[in-house]
VOPAGU-2260 file (C-alpha; in pm, 1 decimal, decimal comma):
REM VOPAGU-2260
SITE   aa  ch    i         X         Y         Z
SITE  MET   A    0   -1035,7    1603,5    1517,5
SITE  LYS   A    1   -1325,4    1360,2    1485,5
SITE  ARG   A    2   -1413,7    1463,9    1131,0
SITE  ARG   A    3   -1253,2    1485,1     789,6
SITE  TRP   A    4    -965,1    1730,1     780,9
SITE  THR   A    5   -1020,5    2043,9     578,4
SITE  PRO   A    6    -779,2    2100,9     286,9
SITE  GLU   A    7    -609,2    2374,8     490,4
SITE  GLU   A    8    -561,1    2143,2     788,8
SITE  ALA   A    9    -429,6    1866,6     563,9
SITE  TRP   A   10    -178,3    2102,0     400,0
SITE  GLN   A   11     -64,8    2237,6     736,2
SITE  TRP   A   12      11,8    1882,7     850,0
SITE  TRP   A   13     174,0    1793,4     514,9
SITE  ASP   A   14     397,9    2099,5     495,9
SITE  ALA   A   15     538,3    2039,0     843,2
SITE  ARG   A   16     689,0    1707,7     725,8
SITE  PRO   A   17     957,4    1607,6     476,5
SITE  TRP   A   18     854,9    1447,8     150,2
SITE  ILE   A   19     764,8    1082,2     197,4
SITE  MET   A   20     978,3     851,5     -14,5
SITE  GLY   A   21     829,7     520,8      88,0
SITE  ILE   A   22     801,2     165,2     -31,5
SITE  ASN   A   23     552,8    -120,3     -25,0
SITE  TYR   A   24     754,1    -357,0     188,2
SITE  VAL   A   25     715,0    -736,0     191,2
SITE  PRO   A   26    1006,3    -928,4     345,8
SITE  SER   A   27    1188,2   -1129,1      79,1
SITE  CYS   A   28    1185,8   -1442,1     295,5
SITE  THR   A   29     810,7   -1487,4     307,4
SITE  PRO   A   30     507,4   -1470,3      81,4
SITE  GLY   A   31     250,3   -1240,1     230,3
SITE  LEU   A   32     336,9   -1104,3     572,7
SITE  SER   A   33     421,5   -1407,9     785,2
SITE  ILE   A   34     667,5   -1189,3     971,4
SITE  TRP   A   35     366,6   -1150,7    1203,5
SITE  GLN   A   36     348,2   -1530,1    1253,0
SITE  ARG   A   37     458,1   -1619,8    1605,4
SITE  ASP   A   38     662,6   -1933,6    1531,2
SITE  THR   A   39     851,6   -1795,0    1228,5
SITE  ARG   A   40     898,2   -1436,6    1348,4
SITE  GLU   A   41    1254,4   -1459,5    1481,3
SITE  ASP   A   42    1385,5   -1626,4    1165,2
SITE  ALA   A   43    1204,9   -1367,4     952,8
SITE  LEU   A   44    1358,2   -1081,3    1149,0
SITE  LYS   A   45    1707,1   -1207,3    1061,6
SITE  VAL   A   46    1620,1   -1123,9     700,3
SITE  VAL   A   47    1406,9    -818,6     773,8
SITE  ARG   A   48    1659,2    -620,7     977,3
SITE  PRO   A   49    1923,5    -604,8     699,6
SITE  GLU   A   50    1649,1    -507,1     454,6
SITE  LEU   A   51    1540,9    -223,7     682,9
SITE  ASP   A   52    1906,8    -116,9     703,2
SITE  LEU   A   53    1906,9    -108,7     323,2
SITE  LEU   A   54    1599,4     115,7     320,8
SITE  GLN   A   55    1771,0     353,4     561,4
SITE  GLU   A   56    2084,0     359,2     345,9
SITE  LEU   A   57    1879,9     452,8      38,0
SITE  GLY   A   58    1693,7     732,4     218,1
SITE  PHE   A   59    1347,1     577,5     244,2
SITE  ASN   A   60    1145,9     713,5     535,6
SITE  SER   A   61     821,1     513,7     527,4
SITE  VAL   A   62     691,0     164,3     457,4
SITE  ARG   A   63     341,0      67,9     351,2
SITE  MET   A   64     246,7    -272,5     492,7
SITE  PHE   A   65     -68,5    -484,3     502,5
SITE  ILE   A   66    -145,5    -559,8     868,1
SITE  GLY   A   67    -400,2    -842,2     848,9
SITE  MET   A   68    -676,3    -895,0    1102,9
SITE  ASN   A   69    -605,3   -1266,9    1136,5
SITE  TRP   A   70    -300,2   -1222,0    1355,7
SITE  TRP   A   71    -492,2   -1000,8    1597,5
SITE  VAL   A   72    -774,5   -1255,5    1614,7
SITE  LEU   A   73    -519,8   -1527,4    1698,0
SITE  ASP   A   74    -288,8   -1332,8    1931,6
SITE  GLY   A   75    -483,4   -1030,5    2054,9
SITE  ASP   A   76    -270,7    -777,1    2241,1
SITE  ALA   A   77      40,7    -990,6    2184,3
SITE  HIS   A   78      11,9    -911,7    1813,1
SITE  LEU   A   79     -16,8    -540,4    1888,2
SITE  ASP   A   80     285,9    -569,2    2116,5
SITE  PHE   A   81     491,8    -714,2    1832,0
SITE  LEU   A   82     367,5    -445,6    1593,7
SITE  ASP   A   83     480,1    -193,4    1855,8
SITE  GLU   A   84     826,4    -353,3    1860,8
SITE  PHE   A   85     839,0    -353,0    1481,1
SITE  LEU   A   86     750,7      17,1    1471,9
SITE  ASP   A   87    1049,1      73,3    1701,0
SITE  GLU   A   88    1270,9    -118,7    1455,7
SITE  LEU   A   89    1156,0     123,5    1189,0
SITE  LYS   A   90    1191,2     431,6    1407,4
SITE  LYS   A   91    1555,4     346,8    1486,3
SITE  ARG   A   92    1618,2     383,7    1113,7
SITE  GLY   A   93    1415,3     700,6    1066,2
SITE  ILE   A   94    1127,9     512,3     900,2
SITE  GLY   A   95     753,9     540,7     970,2
SITE  MET   A   96     466,2     320,4     860,5
SITE  MET   A   97     149,3     340,4     655,4
SITE  PRO   A   98     -57,6      44,3     781,7
SITE  VAL   A   99    -317,9     -96,7     541,4
SITE  ILE   A  100    -628,7    -215,0     725,4
SITE  GLY   A  101    -912,1    -313,7     487,7
SITE  ASN   A  102    -861,8    -463,1     142,2
SITE  ASP   A  103   -1063,3    -541,6    -170,5
SITE  CYS   A  104    -770,5    -689,0    -366,5
SITE  VAL   A  105    -858,5   -1037,1    -242,5
SITE  ASN   A  106    -897,5   -1394,9    -362,0
SITE  PHE   A  107   -1211,7   -1485,6    -552,6
SITE  GLY   A  108   -1500,4   -1681,6    -403,0
SITE  ARG   A  109   -1597,0   -1760,7     -46,8
SITE  PRO   A  110   -1375,6   -2024,1     116,5
SITE  LYS   A  111   -1551,8   -2345,9     212,0
SITE  ASP   A  112   -1442,9   -2288,4     569,7
SITE  PRO   A  113   -1348,7   -1928,6     661,8
SITE  THR   A  114   -1243,5   -2021,4    1016,5
SITE  ILE   A  115    -928,5   -1834,3    1118,9
SITE  ARG   A  116    -667,5   -2096,4    1210,1
SITE  ARG   A  117    -313,0   -2057,2    1330,5
SITE  PRO   A  118     -57,6   -2141,1    1058,7
SITE  VAL   A  119     238,6   -2352,2    1161,0
SITE  GLY   A  120     588,3   -2322,8    1018,0
SITE  PRO   A  121     702,9   -2138,9     704,6
SITE  GLN   A  122     424,8   -2044,3     467,8
SITE  LYS   A  123     398,7   -2237,5     144,4
SITE  PHE   A  124     451,6   -2048,7    -181,1
SITE  ASP   A  125     402,5   -2147,0    -544,9
SITE  LEU   A  126     694,0   -2106,6    -782,9
SITE  GLY   A  127     636,4   -1891,1   -1089,4
SITE  TYR   A  128     342,6   -1686,3    -961,8
SITE  HIS   A  129     326,4   -1313,8    -884,5
SITE  SER   A  130     252,2   -1291,6    -508,7
SITE  GLY   A  131     370,6   -1648,2    -459,6
SITE  HIS   A  132      24,5   -1803,8    -484,8
SITE  ALA   A  133    -146,1   -1963,3    -785,3
SITE  ASN   A  134    -484,2   -1872,7    -633,9
SITE  SER   A  135    -455,0   -1496,5    -607,7
SITE  PRO   A  136    -633,3   -1172,4    -700,9
SITE  PHE   A  137    -418,1   -1149,8   -1017,8
SITE  THR   A  138    -571,5   -1430,0   -1224,1
SITE  GLY   A  139    -795,5   -1203,4   -1433,2
SITE  GLU   A  140   -1119,1   -1359,5   -1309,6
SITE  LYS   A  141   -1412,3   -1169,3   -1463,4
SITE  GLU   A  142   -1722,3   -1323,9   -1305,6
SITE  GLU   A  143   -1655,2   -1453,8    -955,8
SITE  VAL   A  144   -1655,1   -1197,0    -676,8
SITE  GLY   A  145   -1377,9   -1147,3    -423,7
SITE  TRP   A  146   -1455,8   -1226,7     -60,9
SITE  THR   A  147   -1365,2   -1055,0     266,8
SITE  TYR   A  148   -1447,5   -1122,4     631,8
SITE  TRP   A  149   -1656,3    -805,3     629,7
SITE  ASP   A  150   -1904,3    -994,9     409,7
SITE  GLU   A  151   -1982,2   -1238,5     693,2
SITE  GLU   A  152   -2213,1   -1117,7     967,0
SITE  GLU   A  153   -2048,4   -1372,1    1197,2
SITE  TYR   A  154   -1704,5   -1212,2    1145,0
SITE  ARG   A  155   -1796,2    -847,2    1102,2
SITE  GLY   A  156   -1771,2    -785,1    1475,0
SITE  LEU   A  157   -1411,0    -909,7    1464,2
SITE  CYS   A  158   -1332,8    -670,7    1178,3
SITE  ILE   A  159   -1471,0    -383,1    1381,6
SITE  GLY   A  160   -1293,0    -498,7    1695,9
SITE  TYR   A  161    -962,3    -516,9    1511,9
SITE  LEU   A  162   -1003,1    -167,4    1370,4
SITE  GLU   A  163   -1087,9     -32,8    1714,7
SITE  ALA   A  164    -790,4    -212,0    1872,3
SITE  MET   A  165    -550,9     -67,6    1614,2
SITE  PHE   A  166    -668,4     289,9    1661,1
SITE  ARG   A  167    -697,3     258,1    2039,6
SITE  ARG   A  168    -334,1     146,1    2053,8
SITE  PHE   A  169    -175,0     346,7    1771,6
SITE  GLY   A  170    -410,8     632,2    1685,8
SITE  GLN   A  171    -191,5     885,2    1869,5
SITE  ASP   A  172     136,6     722,9    1766,0
SITE  PRO   A  173     376,6     951,7    1574,1
SITE  ARG   A  174     541,2     646,4    1417,3
SITE  ILE   A  175     232,7     611,3    1195,9
SITE  ASP   A  176     268,3     834,7     888,9
SITE  ILE   A  177     -69,3     777,9     722,8
SITE  TRP   A  178    -353,4     529,4     775,0
SITE  ASP   A  179    -460,0     344,5     458,9
SITE  ILE   A  180    -811,7     248,8     562,4
SITE  TRP   A  181    -894,6      37,4     255,8
SITE  ASN   A  182    -677,2     -93,5     -27,7
SITE  GLU   A  183    -820,4     -75,8    -380,5
SITE  PRO   A  184   -1189,1     -41,7    -292,6
SITE  GLY   A  185   -1403,7    -216,2    -552,2
SITE  ASN   A  186   -1134,5    -453,1    -681,9
SITE  SER   A  187   -1180,2    -829,7    -733,6
SITE  ASN   A  188   -1514,5    -766,1    -906,5
SITE  ARG   A  189   -1656,3    -627,9    -580,4
SITE  HIS   A  190   -1740,2    -283,9    -718,7
SITE  GLY   A  191   -1974,3    -116,7    -464,6
SITE  LEU   A  192   -2005,8    -408,1    -220,5
SITE  SER   A  193   -1762,3    -256,1      28,8
SITE  ILE   A  194   -1908,7      95,8      35,5
SITE  PRO   A  195   -2089,2      40,6     369,4
SITE  TYR   A  196   -1776,1    -116,7     522,0
SITE  LEU   A  197   -1557,7     163,1     389,6
SITE  LYS   A  198   -1782,0     430,1     542,5
SITE  GLN   A  199   -1805,7     246,1     873,0
SITE  SER   A  200   -1427,9     199,1     889,5
SITE  PHE   A  201   -1363,7     570,5     842,5
SITE  GLU   A  202   -1627,0     653,4    1103,4
SITE  ILE   A  203   -1468,9     418,4    1358,8
SITE  ALA   A  204   -1117,3     542,1    1284,9
SITE  ARG   A  205   -1221,3     906,7    1323,8
SITE  SER   A  206   -1388,7     834,7    1657,7
SITE  TYR   A  207   -1037,1     783,2    1799,3
SITE  ASP   A  208    -923,1    1125,7    1676,9
SITE  PRO   A  209    -600,4     997,7    1512,8
SITE  ILE   A  210    -309,1    1236,1    1467,5
SITE  ALA   A  211    -216,4    1096,6    1121,6
SITE  PRO   A  212    -438,8    1144,7     816,6
SITE  LEU   A  213    -677,3     878,5     687,4
SITE  THR   A  214    -700,9     775,5     324,4
SITE  ALA   A  215    -835,3     516,6      83,4
SITE  GLY   A  216    -722,1     533,1    -275,1
SITE  CYS   A  217    -851,7     519,0    -627,5
SITE  TRP   A  218    -679,7     266,4    -851,1
SITE  ARG   A  219    -886,4     204,1   -1167,9
SITE  TYR   A  220    -950,5     476,1   -1423,9
SITE  PRO   A  221   -1180,5     515,4   -1725,9
SITE  PRO   A  222   -1016,9     572,1   -2066,7
SITE  ASN   A  223    -861,4     919,1   -2102,0
SITE  TYR   A  224    -904,0     994,5   -1731,2
SITE  GLY   A  225    -734,9    1326,9   -1666,9
SITE  ILE   A  226    -734,3    1411,7   -2038,6
SITE  ASP   A  227   -1109,6    1413,1   -2090,6
SITE  MET   A  228   -1211,3    1591,3   -1771,0
SITE  ARG   A  229   -1566,3    1458,2   -1800,0
SITE  GLN   A  230   -1450,7    1107,1   -1712,9
SITE  GLN   A  231   -1548,6     996,0   -1363,0
SITE  LEU   A  232   -1424,2     734,1   -1120,2
SITE  GLU   A  233   -1637,8     439,6   -1013,2
SITE  GLU   A  234   -1869,0     526,8    -723,2
SITE  ILE   A  235   -1675,0     343,7    -450,8
SITE  GLU   A  236   -1350,9     516,8    -549,7
SITE  ARG   A  237   -1526,1     853,1    -546,3
SITE  VAL   A  238   -1659,0     770,5    -199,1
SITE  ALA   A  239   -1305,0     681,0     -88,6
SITE  ILE   A  240   -1164,5    1016,2    -202,5
SITE  ASP   A  241   -1449,8    1208,4     -42,0
SITE  LEU   A  242   -1380,3    1037,3     291,7
SITE  SER   A  243   -1003,2    1085,5     281,0
SITE  ASP   A  244    -794,0    1355,0     448,2
SITE  ILE   A  245    -528,3    1318,1     179,1
SITE  VAL   A  246    -589,4    1187,6    -172,0
SITE  SER   A  247    -418,7     857,1    -247,0
SITE  PHE   A  248    -405,7     662,4    -568,4
SITE  HIS   A  249    -235,1     376,9    -752,0
SITE  GLN   A  250     -94,6     418,5   -1100,1
SITE  TYR   A  251      95,9     142,4   -1278,6
SITE  SER   A  252      46,1     273,2   -1631,5
SITE  ASN   A  253     279,3     467,7   -1862,2
SITE  PHE   A  254     403,6     814,0   -1771,3
SITE  ARG   A  255     149,0     994,7   -1988,9
SITE  ASP   A  256    -128,4     829,4   -1787,1
SITE  VAL   A  257      53,3     903,9   -1461,7
SITE  GLN   A  258      70,4    1274,4   -1546,7
SITE  ALA   A  259    -295,9    1280,4   -1649,2
SITE  THR   A  260    -404,6    1106,7   -1327,5
SITE  VAL   A  261    -203,4    1349,4   -1115,8
SITE  ALA   A  262    -350,4    1647,4   -1301,5
SITE  MET   A  263    -704,4    1519,3   -1246,0
SITE  LEU   A  264    -656,2    1445,4    -876,2
SITE  GLU   A  265    -485,9    1780,3    -811,9
SITE  ARG   A  266    -831,5    1928,1    -860,4
SITE  GLU   A  267    -918,4    1791,1    -513,9
SITE  LYS   A  268    -680,4    2056,5    -369,6
SITE  ARG   A  269    -543,3    1816,7    -106,3
SITE  PRO   A  270    -203,1    1657,8     -43,8
SITE  MET   A  271    -153,0    1343,3    -248,5
SITE  ALA   A  272      15,2    1004,6    -220,2
SITE  ASN   A  273      75,0     740,3    -484,2
SITE  THR   A  274      66,2     431,4    -266,9
SITE  GLU   A  275     142,8     178,9    -543,2
SITE  TRP   A  276     348,7     223,9    -858,9
SITE  LEU   A  277     642,3      75,7   -1058,2
SITE  HIS   A  278     546,1    -154,0   -1343,6
SITE  ARG   A  279     834,0    -165,4   -1591,5
SITE  ILE   A  280     641,6    -397,6   -1824,7
SITE  PHE   A  281     382,8    -118,1   -1865,1
SITE  ASP   A  282     654,9     148,9   -1916,5
SITE  ASN   A  283     609,8     271,8   -1559,8
SITE  PHE   A  284     966,8     354,5   -1453,5
SITE  VAL   A  285    1148,8     497,5   -1152,0
SITE  GLN   A  286    1329,1     748,9   -1374,8
SITE  ASP   A  287     998,7     907,9   -1481,7
SITE  ASN   A  288     780,7     876,8   -1173,0
SITE  LEU   A  289    1008,8     954,4    -881,3
SITE  PRO   A  290    1117,7    1305,9    -993,1
SITE  LEU   A  291     753,3    1400,3   -1055,2
SITE  TYR   A  292     649,8    1294,4    -705,9
SITE  PHE   A  293     948,6    1472,9    -554,5
SITE  GLU   A  294     875,9    1797,3    -739,9
SITE  LYS   A  295     508,5    1798,7    -640,3
SITE  LYS   A  296     564,9    1657,5    -290,9
SITE  ILE   A  297     337,1    1363,6    -369,3
SITE  ALA   A  298     417,6    1084,8    -123,0
SITE  SER   A  299     569,9     791,9    -311,7
SITE  TYR   A  300     529,8     423,2    -228,0
SITE  HIS   A  301     650,2     205,4    -514,7
SITE  TRP   A  302     630,4    -174,5    -497,5
SITE  GLY   A  303     882,9    -346,1    -357,5
SITE  LEU   A  304    1237,7    -397,8    -233,4
SITE  VAL   A  305    1420,3    -733,7    -265,1
SITE  ALA   A  306    1304,8   -1009,4    -501,3
SITE  GLY   A  307    1196,3   -1302,9    -286,9
SITE  ASN   A  308     943,4   -1577,8    -231,3
SITE  SER   A  309     649,3   -1349,5    -311,8
SITE  GLN   A  310     793,2   -1313,7    -664,5
SITE  HIS   A  311     657,9    -966,8    -725,5
SITE  TYR   A  312     917,3    -920,6    -999,6
SITE  LEU   A  313     703,5   -1156,4   -1212,3
SITE  PRO   A  314     405,0   -1019,2   -1407,7
SITE  TRP   A  315      48,1   -1047,8   -1289,7
SITE  GLU   A  316    -102,2   -1368,1   -1427,3
SITE  ASP   A  317    -376,8   -1183,4   -1616,3
SITE  ILE   A  318    -132,5    -996,1   -1842,1
SITE  ARG   A  319      82,9   -1291,7   -1943,4
SITE  GLY   A  320      74,8   -1382,1   -2309,3
SITE  ARG   A  321      20,0   -1030,7   -2443,1
SITE  LYS   A  322     259,5   -1016,3   -2736,2
SITE  GLU   A  323     309,3    -639,4   -2723,1
SITE  LEU   A  324     462,3    -652,2   -2372,7
SITE  ASP   A  325     830,3    -696,4   -2286,9
SITE  TYR   A  326     850,4    -972,8   -2026,4
SITE  THR   A  327    1228,3    -950,4   -1999,1
SITE  ARG   A  328    1161,7    -655,9   -1766,2
SITE  TRP   A  329    1085,1    -707,7   -1401,0
SITE  GLN   A  330     741,9    -584,9   -1298,9
SITE  HIS   A  331     828,3    -479,1    -938,8
SITE  ASP   A  332    1122,4    -487,3    -691,3
SITE  ILE   A  333    1450,6    -295,8    -710,3
SITE  PHE   A  334    1708,8    -548,4    -580,0
SITE  ARG   A  335    1788,3    -899,2    -692,9
SITE  HIS   A  336    1758,0   -1201,2    -463,7
SITE  ASP   A  337    2088,9   -1142,0    -286,8
SITE  GLY   A  338    1960,8    -811,9    -148,8
SITE  LYS   A  339    2274,7    -635,7    -271,1
SITE  THR   A  340    2266,3    -627,4    -650,8
SITE  PRO   A  341    2038,0    -360,2    -799,1
SITE  TYR   A  342    1801,7    -453,3   -1078,2
SITE  ASP   A  343    1898,4    -119,5   -1235,0
SITE  PRO   A  344    2182,1      81,6   -1074,7
SITE  GLU   A  345    2040,6     401,3   -1226,1
SITE  GLU   A  346    1720,5     353,9   -1023,5
SITE  ILE   A  347    1916,0     313,5    -701,0
SITE  ALA   A  348    2123,0     623,8    -769,6
SITE  LEU   A  349    1802,6     825,4    -818,3
SITE  PHE   A  350    1645,7     693,5    -496,8
SITE  LYS   A  351    1961,4     787,4    -305,6
SITE  SER   A  352    1979,7    1131,2    -463,2
SITE  LEU   A  353    1617,9    1231,6    -401,8
SITE  GLY   A  354    1604,0    1052,8     -67,0
SITE  ALA   A  355    1885,5    1278,8      51,7
SITE  ARG   A  356    1684,2    1585,2     -56,8
SITE  LYS   A  357    1352,1    1503,8     113,6
SITE  ASN   A  358    1333,2    1839,9     287,9
SITE  GLU   A  359    1358,3    2024,2     -44,5
SITE  ALA   A  360    1040,2    1886,0    -201,8
SITE  GLY   A  361     797,1    2148,4    -326,2
SITE  GLY   A  362     432,6    2125,1    -421,5
SITE  LYS   A  363     322,5    2479,4    -344,6
SITE  GLU   A  364     155,6    2518,5    -682,5
SITE  VAL   A  365    -137,4    2297,0    -581,0
SITE  ARG   A  366    -230,1    2471,4    -255,9
SITE  PRO   A  367    -598,5    2558,5    -215,5
């Protein structure tokens, strides 16, 4: 259908599927997603395949992954061919994908030269930094504004072409679980800058009549959101929800805030997905969150799998030095660097238990 799904249509689609117990997946061998890089791909797959086997063993059935435009600009249909092959790797293990297309969680400031160039060899990473890069969206910058290719008239046509290519190739593909049209709209001090791009992206995606729902999530909340029902989201996040077939959100805060956010968003009367969570330093734990999402059939995508070069187990740079926080805890990731030893065996046992019960998930109490 070339329009936003009604709540009834969204629930009909949602109820026909098992609960999604997913994960934000970044291969442990690379910072970012250089698995898509042509000259390092085969070496990366030697690490990736055992990690996908691990996901299957635990009962995960979806991965959320950032599929950057750059690789399509460099490789065209060859990039889409590899993505097709990767989707088959997932399908063999009973795993689907939520591709992330647009993104406002970006580096600050316009690069001196934004030309898209082909990287060569393994990507560099910086030791001791969450995400593996000292220059990242996690520095706590308050004034400078994040930059995207959508901001450049010269590159905007490429952004549109990439979006069209993705939906032309995969819009009818059952291996796609959900389309995440835009990650964290308004982040990196962008606020409403991406509203026109967000609207245009949804319009283009819908023109291909995709069989999977579209979403873009809220991620930043005013104080007492969900407790004081008068509190409202920032405009761009409200726009994102109003464009989405299913409601998605991020929540890295403590469980009280998680419950309040869920209660507030349930008022939309649509299926829901938390597409980023797990922040042990902020008292955001598997043991609290996962049972809630299972019981309400809220799709769950925590962040991440095996500790690796992206170093997502380290805290964001902008929260370091806060004396009230316990930095002996890992922020993200559920396995240590060997890919075999759990960070917390109790977490793994819970993933296995609920992953085996995906068809039992409820959620009927929030039907329209």
